[in-house]
C-alpha positions as CSV (number, residue, x, y, z in Angstrom):
1,M,-1.3,13.1,-17.1
2,D,-2.2,9.4,-16.7
3,V,-2.3,7.8,-13.3
4,N,-1.0,4.3,-12.9
5,Y,-3.6,2.8,-10.6
6,H,-1.9,-0.6,-10.8
7,E,1.1,0.6,-8.7
8,S,0.3,2.3,-5.4
9,Y,2.2,3.0,-2.2
10,V,0.3,2.6,1.1
11,V,1.3,3.1,4.7
12,A,-0.5,0.4,6.6
13,S,-0.2,-2.0,9.6
14,S,-0.6,-5.1,7.5
15,T,-0.8,-6.3,3.9
16,D,-4.5,-6.9,4.3
17,S,-5.1,-3.4,5.4
18,A,-2.9,-2.0,2.5
19,Y,-4.9,-4.1,0.0
20,M,-8.3,-2.8,1.4
21,Q,-7.2,0.8,1.3
22,V,-6.4,0.6,-2.4
23,R,-9.4,-1.6,-3.3
24,E,-11.8,0.6,-1.5
25,Y,-10.5,3.7,-3.2
26,L,-10.8,2.1,-6.7
27,D,-14.3,0.8,-5.9
28,K,-15.5,4.1,-4.4
29,N,-14.2,6.1,-7.4
30,D,-15.2,3.5,-10.0
31,L,-11.7,3.3,-11.4
32,C,-10.4,0.6,-13.7
33,F,-12.6,-2.4,-14.8
34,D,-13.8,-4.6,-12.0
35,H,-11.4,-7.4,-13.0
36,E,-8.5,-5.0,-12.9
37,R,-9.1,-4.0,-9.3
38,E,-7.5,-7.2,-7.9
39,L,-3.9,-6.6,-6.8
40,E,-1.3,-8.9,-8.3
41,S,1.2,-8.4,-5.5
42,I,2.0,-6.4,-2.4
43,T,5.7,-5.7,-1.7
44,L,6.9,-4.5,1.7
45,I,9.4,-1.7,1.0
46,A,9.9,-0.4,4.6
47,E,9.0,-1.1,8.2
48,M,8.8,1.0,11.4
49,S,11.1,-1.4,13.3
50,K,14.6,-1.2,14.7
51,Y,15.4,-4.4,12.8
52,P,13.1,-4.5,9.7
53,L,12.9,-7.8,7.9
54,C,12.8,-6.1,4.6
55,G,16.1,-4.3,5.4
56,T,14.7,-0.7,5.1
57,M,13.5,1.4,8.0
58,M,10.6,3.8,7.7
59,F,10.1,6.9,9.9
60,I,6.8,8.8,10.2
61,E,7.0,12.1,12.0
62,G,5.5,12.0,15.5
63,T,5.5,8.2,15.6
64,P,8.0,6.5,17.9
65,L,9.9,3.3,16.8
């Protein structure tokens, strides 16, 4: 089974933090070519907020809104 390292889902407090989680994983595990480790985009798909700007709420067990 092939893994699509170019599309990942991350739970993070900011887009910078999300980027760093993915980038550090790829670097640490020497995955993809160096020039392929740069992310093309980050899309917010859900937020832990009563009124999320993206329109989708996220719930994480044990974490209050």
